[in-house]
N, C-alpha and C positions, 0 to 999 in steps of 0.2 A: 411477698418478694418484697416490696417497696422500702420496710420495713429492714431488711436487711442490707440494702441497697444503701440507703443511706447514715446506716451503720458506718461500714464501709466508707462510706465517702469522707462520716466525720473522725473517722479513724485515721484515714489517710491525710486527712489538710493536716493534723499534730504532727506529721511524718515525714522528718526529711532525711532526703538522698545521703548512706552515708557517701562520703569521699575514696576511701580509703582501701583494699583491700582487706575483705573482711570486717572482723568485730573489733582490730586494734584501733581502727580510726575512731571508735566510741568509748576507749577508753579515759575516762574522769568524766563523761557524758553523760546526761541524763535520759536516759532511754524508755521504752515501753514494750513491756514482752507482753504478748498475748499468748496462753498457754493453751494445752491441747483441750482441755477442759474447760474452756471458757474464761476464764480468769484475765482479769489486766491489772499488771504490777508494775510501777513507775518505778527508778532508782538511777543512781547513780551507781555504771559499771564499773566494777574495781579490777574484774580480774573475768579469765574463759579457761579452756582447754584447748586441748583436742575434739573431746568428743560433743564441746556446744554447753558442756555448763558454764552457769556464766553466776557472777557472783556480784552482789549489789549491794550498795549500802542507802543508808537514808529510806530506806524503800517504804510502800505504802502499795496497797491493793484497791482499786477502784469497783466498787458495787454498782453495779447500774439497777433502780427500778424505774416502776411504769409508776407509781405513784408516790416517789419521795426524792428527793435529791441524791447525787452520786456519793453515800458513802466514800469514804478514806480512810481504812485499816492501818494502823500503824504496825510498818512491819523489821523496821530496822534492818540491821546486815542477813542479806539476805541468799540464800544458795536456791538456785532451781538448776532440774535435769537435764541436759541436754535434748536428751528423748521427751522430754515433757513440752517442748517450745515448739510454738505454731510459727511467730512472729516476732520477729526482735526491731527496731527504727527507734530514733534519735527522733527525740521531744524536741519542737520547736519553744524554746522559752519563750520568746514574745508572743507566740498565738497561742500558750496554754497560759500562761500568767491573764489574760484577757478574757479567761471562760471562767464563767461564773456557773461550777460544777452543783450547784446548792438551785438553780431553777434546771437543771440536767434532765431530763425523763427518757427512758432507755430502756428497752431489754434487754436481760441479759444475754451476752452470746452462748449461742449454744457447742455443745463440745464441737469437737473435729471426728470425722469419720473416716476412717483409713480407710 
């Protein structure tokens, strides 16, 4: 239970609260999405629709491991279906750039159970 709390705490530190209604205030900003299957995807939001399908540019997936640092898999232009999104948050660029992902160890997130 402590590990889950610490992962959520680390993730929440790098999120900033959106200032406007919905996703409109986040367009052209770097966001982090946590999907229902536990994937962490970072990218610049370029668009979205009423079903919360999101288009990301310059995106990459962060793969966490307890044995080695965080791997970043380049995805490029990427579309995520709205029904597969659990969390959307604006990434704090200043804190994110100071983070050394090569030394970060963590268990991957478990899938969301509805």
